[in-house]
N, C-alpha and C positions, 0 to 999 in steps of 0.2 A: 251669133247672127251671121258671121261670115260663112260658116259652113252650111247653114240651112237656108239662109235668105240672100246671101251674096252681099251683105252689108258689112263693110269693114270699118267698124267703129272703134274709137279709142275706148279704153276701159271706163272712163268717167261717163262717156255718152251711153254706154250700155246699162248704166245704173237706172236710167229712165225706163228701159224695157224690163229690167228685173223688177222694179217697183210696180209697173203696170201688171206684170204677171202675178205678183203677190196680191195686188188689189182684186184681180179677177178671182184668184183662188179663195180669197177671204169673202167674196161676195159683195165687196164694196162697189165694184164695177161689174155689171151683169155681162155675161158672155155675148149677148146679142146687142150690146151698146156699141155705137161707133165711137172710136177714140182716135185722136191724133197724138202721136208721140214724136217729139222732135229730137233727133239724134244728130247733132251738128258737128261733132268732132270726128275727124278722119283717123283711122287706125294707124296711119303712117306717123302721126304725132307721137305715138307710144311704141314704135317699132322695137326699141330695145327691150321693153317690158314684155311685149308679145313674143318676141324671138325666144325668150326663155321657156315658153310654153309649147312651142311647136318644133317639129323635127326640121333640122337644117337641110336645105336642098343639097342634092349631090352635085359636086363640081366635076365636070368632065372636060377633056380637051376639045377644042372646037373642030371636030371632024365627024364625018358620017360614020366612020368605024367606031369611034367612041360612043356616039349616040346609039348605034345599033347594039353595041355590047350592053350598055346600061338598060336599054329597052328590053333586051332579052332577060336580063337579071330581074328587072321589076315585073315583067310579064304584061302588066296592064297599067294604064294611067288612072283608072277609076278606083275609088276605094270601096 
């Protein structure tokens, strides 16, 4: 959800979305139905768990030169 929708949910909160997706795929909920799905847990609650699944950020010295160098190495900030 964070990557596609900008919603940084804790893993437990994402279960509601996963179940909703499954119910739509099964036909229990029609694709044209309006549905409200409450995801109340913030992803920062489970940062230690999520950190294991994502690439760690690059750490650089706090200077324009260091920033320029890493920017050249990466090339672009979009994926």
